[in-house]
C-alpha positions, -999 to 999 in steps of 0.1 A, spaced: 126 446 -139 139 436 -175 160 405 -174 180 396 -205 179 358 -196 144 359 -207 143 353 -245 114 375 -252 133 405 -235 164 398 -253 146 399 -287 128 429 -277 161 447 -268 177 436 -301 148 449 -321 149 482 -301 185 488 -309 181 477 -346 157 504 -353 184 531 -346 214 510 -354 208 487 -385 242 474 -379 226 453 -351 210 432 -377 243 425 -391 258 418 -358 231 394 -350 233 376 -384 271 371 -377 272 363 -340 237 354 -331 218 364 -301 240 374 -269 246 344 -247 246 360 -213 236 334 -188 267 316 -174 244 294 -151 258 307 -119 233 321 -93 259 319 -64 269 356 -63 295 348 -36 312 322 -55 311 343 -86 330 371 -68 356 346 -54 363 334 -90 366 369 -102 392 379 -76 412 346 -84 412 357 -119 425 391 -115 458 400 -133 467 365 -143 460 344 -175 428 324 -181 448 292 -180 465 302 -146 432 314 -132 416 280 -140 444 262 -123 442 282 -90 405 281 -89 405 244 -93 431 240 -65 410 264 -44 378 243 -49 398 212 -40 407 227 -5 369 223 3 361 189 -15 346 176 17 326 207 25 304 235 10 323 265 0 306 293 20 316 325 38 322 308 72 343 280 60 365 304 41 368 326 72 377 296 93 405 287 66 441 294 76 459 318 52 486 293 48 461 268 34 447 292 10 483 302 -2 489 265 -9 463 268 -36 484 294 -55 467 325 -40 487 356 -32 485 373 1 467 402 -14 440 377 -30 435 359 3 428 394 18 403 401 -9 386 367 -5 383 369 32 371 406 29 342 391 4 335 363 28 333 388 58 307 408 39 285 380 30 288 366 65 276 398 79 250 408 54 236 371 48 226 382 13 212 357 -9 208 356 -49 173 366 -44 183 398 -23 207 407 -51 182 400 -80 157 423 -63 183 452 -59 184 479 -85 218 483 -102 229 515 -84 220 500 -49 238 466 -59 269 486 -68 269 507 -37 268 475 -15 295 454 -34 320 483 -39 326 484 -2 341 450 -3 380 453 -7 393 440 -41 358 442 -58 358 471 -83 334 485 -110 345 460 -137 338 430 -115 305 443 -105 295 450 -141 303 414 -151 282 401 -122 253 423 -132 256 411 -169 263 374 -165 248 364 -132 218 387 -130 210 394 -167 207 432 -162 199 449 -196 215 483 -191 253 477 -183 280 495 -204 315 484 -189 334 512 -205 365 504 -182 368 471 -202 396 474 -227 379 449 -251 349 470 -251 367 501 -259 385 484 -288 353 469 -301 337 502 -300 365 518 -321 365 490 -346 328 489 -350 326 527 -357 358 528 -376 371 559 -355 390 562 -321 367 576 -293 374 589 -258 359 572 -230 337 602 -226 325 599 -261 318 563 -258 296 569 -226 277 597 -244 270 576 -276 261 546 -254 233 566 -237 214 563 -270 214 524 -264 195 527 -232 180 507 -217 197 478 -236 234 488 -233 243 452 -223 233 439 -256 254 463 -275 282 456 -252 281 419 -259 284 425 -296 314 448 -290 331 418 -273 323 398 -304 336 425 -327 373 423 -315 376 387 -328 388 404 -359 362 390 -382 342 422 -385 345 447 -412 341 483 -398 311 501 -409 
């Protein structure tokens, strides 16, 4: 299974894309190689952090996440400890009733399945998506981010991400429908993740459309 955390695979993917899209060479020159590995192998905690970040600013999410972690300063944060935590205590960290429900739903899933990083790492993308989408509060975007930044999967195109769509239109200097983007992105297989990373960089505003 291809893993973009491996430098050789990353270079191979960039070279593959550059053969059909010379713009990739320009993107690499301007933004460097994609930096995908966020150094987190705890899938459970990654999902909790994603839930906390939903629909609030980065600054607010960071504050709530720090308060959430402080609730467990004397113990490890794991599914069982969260399930044992009273909702009122979780609320004191700044979590809404809905997010508390989502966090406990995630904890229940991991408590029941006992999935580890190794389990997810060996799953194919479609199987992993089928498993995680059953968790209340976990949607396609969150799963795509997990596949890219926690597992280094090479062929993810998060078309539901607004920044991806904006970057696509800037790069190709034309407005595209979601369907058109998906069709064009099939040409990037099996390295859609790499192209997606560059689309995120393009929206910085420092790129001249081709």
